[in-house]
C-alpha positions in Angstrom: -65.6 -39.1 -257.5 -64.0 -35.8 -258.0 -65.5 -33.2 -260.3 -63.8 -30.5 -262.3 -65.4 -27.6 -264.1 -64.3 -26.0 -267.3 -65.4 -24.0 -270.3 -66.1 -20.6 -268.8 -65.2 -17.3 -270.4 -66.2 -13.9 -271.4 -69.4 -13.5 -273.5 -71.6 -10.6 -274.5 -75.1 -10.3 -273.2 -77.4 -12.3 -275.3 -74.7 -14.8 -276.2 -74.3 -18.5 -275.3 -71.8 -20.6 -273.6 -71.5 -24.3 -272.6 -69.6 -25.3 -269.5 -68.6 -28.8 -268.6 -68.1 -30.8 -265.5 -65.8 -33.8 -265.8 -65.8 -36.6 -263.3 -62.7 -38.6 -262.2 -64.7 -41.7 -262.0 -68.2 -43.2 -262.7 -70.5 -40.2 -262.7 -73.4 -42.6 -262.9 -72.8 -43.4 -259.3 -74.1 -39.9 -258.4 -77.8 -39.8 -258.3 -78.4 -36.1 -258.6 -75.8 -33.6 -259.9 -76.1 -29.9 -259.6 -74.7 -26.8 -261.2 -74.3 -23.9 -258.7 -73.0 -20.4 -259.0 -71.6 -17.7 -256.8 -71.7 -14.1 -258.1 -69.8 -11.2 -256.7 -71.0 -10.5 -253.2 -73.6 -13.3 -253.4 -74.1 -16.6 -251.7 -73.6 -19.8 -253.7 -76.9 -20.8 -255.3 -78.3 -23.8 -257.1 -78.8 -23.1 -260.8 -79.9 -26.5 -262.1 -79.9 -30.2 -261.2 -80.3 -33.4 -263.0 -81.1 -36.9 -261.9 -79.4 -40.1 -263.1 -82.4 -40.7 -265.2 -82.3 -37.2 -266.8 -85.1 -35.4 -264.9 -84.2 -31.7 -264.5 -85.0 -28.7 -262.3 -84.0 -25.1 -262.7 -83.9 -22.0 -260.7 -86.5 -19.5 -261.8 -83.8 -17.0 -262.8 -82.5 -19.4 -265.5 -85.6 -21.3 -266.5 -86.0 -21.3 -270.3 -82.5 -20.1 -270.9 -80.2 -22.8 -269.4 -80.2 -26.5 -270.1 -78.5 -29.1 -267.9 -77.5 -32.4 -269.4 -75.4 -35.4 -268.4 -73.5 -38.0 -270.4 -72.9 -41.0 -268.0 -70.8 -42.7 -270.7 -68.5 -39.8 -270.9 -68.6 -39.1 -267.1 -69.6 -35.5 -267.7 -72.3 -33.0 -267.0 -73.0 -29.9 -269.1 -74.7 -26.6 -268.7 -75.8 -24.9 -271.9 -76.4 -21.2 -271.2 -78.3 -19.1 -273.7 -79.5 -15.6 -273.7 -76.9 -14.7 -271.1 -77.4 -11.6 -268.9 -74.8 -9.6 -267.0 -76.4 -10.9 -263.8 -75.4 -14.4 -264.8 -71.8 -13.4 -264.2 -70.4 -15.8 -261.5 -68.1 -18.7 -260.8 -70.0 -21.8 -261.7 -69.5 -25.1 -259.8 -70.8 -28.6 -260.1 -71.3 -31.0 -257.2 -73.2 -34.0 -255.9 -76.6 -32.6 -254.9 -77.2 -34.9 -251.9 -73.6 -35.7 -250.9 -71.6 -32.6 -251.6 -67.9 -32.9 -251.9 -65.4 -30.2 -251.3 -66.0 -27.4 -253.8 -63.6 -27.2 -256.7 -62.2 -24.1 -258.3 -65.2 -23.6 -260.5 -65.2 -21.9 -263.9 -65.6 -18.2 -264.3 -68.4 -16.9 -266.5 -68.4 -13.2 -267.3 -71.2 -11.6 -269.2 -70.6 -8.1 -270.5 -73.4 -5.6 -271.2 
């Protein structure tokens, strides 16, 4: 199953954005999906993950602001980002948490102050 990110853009601090991850096949075959990000000069980090059943975990830096969700019927995973901060600026990626595939191009999110 290949994954492709979309929906990034430029947003002002305090704003919201929803990014999407579309699967080429049955996303339900992936037990745990993760959203990751890599900011300028930083290592790639896990932002949030969601199990097939809908259980979620978040990095402390986004807890209470970001919401991960998945729609197995639409073969998609989403990341709703609220109260965005300049430090959220990064390229965002989705991937299989336990069996990572080659990383895609990601989607750029830029938060202006």
